[in-house]
Steps between C-alpha positions, in 0.01 A plus 500: 500500500847563641517318831681668787825328599706535809870488402562304833311205357697360196250224419217751468734748311565220243164333459260792514628650172445167341141478629450856385611411153276191470202707626578774244457219241151439641609165658430355834762231596273321753759272656756715672674307783856430604529200270432718199776752569857406412841664463628506143860370490624728229428832687374386849164675436175382667258383218150388512423154339204262426261718293278196454218646709505841338180694432546738219283763315379650822321833454711749702262791438223367711402766747588459872127488591432212271532149632605359148802273530658242277246232516659159463364149438677338801703598796874506446774572747666352791275467821625735769666735256198579263259757645124416545392690191730297286374171648150631442582515125552875492863597502607862476837662474509538886473117522867488398597751758321305763695186401819693514410614844436153613843400341669766714320365811643152413846640449476683845353208696639203310147361526261404216176682531324177555683475833403847627199591702214715369270734695159315465294820486709692251688241320829697567821296491661502848871498426650770717556275802725282286762770423652812647481793245498864560233739372580608128594847429400552128507825326295444184 
């Protein structure tokens, strides 16, 4: 999968390879959030913890046109961090990337997603007014 990483964002530079590895093992974490990322004392690396919600044995060869996902028996994840498809019992690899994006919004704003506004017509999280950031310049 190899996710693009901006070297100016050390948190993403550290955690995306971890997520890439778990996805390469056909695993969806399903509960990525700030509380599930810690710095390891021995080497100061950021690690992902709490694999209790993991969905494994996902079929990564499903075609892009198919709507097949990892059907689960019940919704798992933290409200606000988990994407709609995961809460609808159909997590996909991108569900972890969505949760990581929401985690970054939390880190930028200092606000839990439950305290942010959402556009009622699109469901888009309205976070930009809570922080001053410049447009990214990524070369992937």
